[in-house]
Steps between C-alpha positions, in 0.01 A plus 500: 500500500199668645136545410325835492153546654309438176684174459419374851767643737658174613518132450537251784647167416452237762728209497217294351467739201882550453663219304822330469466471126807546294436632155726441214426745215600389154505707189484295180706669237283396201231660291303188484194433704590312809344154561498487869408138521812410281710721723388327816553158341858607404605673829339242742759232432782735464455687823391201707320714765431300813135646541449603131399852397218711367503715202345842456516714202612863527474601139754603250651171479573478885395195717507486886602166631370485861697268746452434860864387553766759479779237495341369172506836346858558598603175349309578188657840465837346533438310176425799290489595211200319359346485156173394369439415123845629423446836656656640810306538835617756736400454867489691832360431844284672765391384844149588626 
């Protein structure tokens, strides 16, 4: 990926700015409005993440679960599929 001159030309990420976050993107296959607090309360004890996770909304029933431990995410992904409120949740991962 590259930026054109209008967009700024280049981006310099120092080690300080680059992260070791691992993001698990989850698509909730439901038409109901998502209750993020209820989702966090449900998945926290199920996933048992060592350092916990943060949640960001990406719209269209997609939540981004941000972890700082790749091994946690690998273990969580090994226990797919998940469901929430009797609806399937599809997940994928990206490392930043």
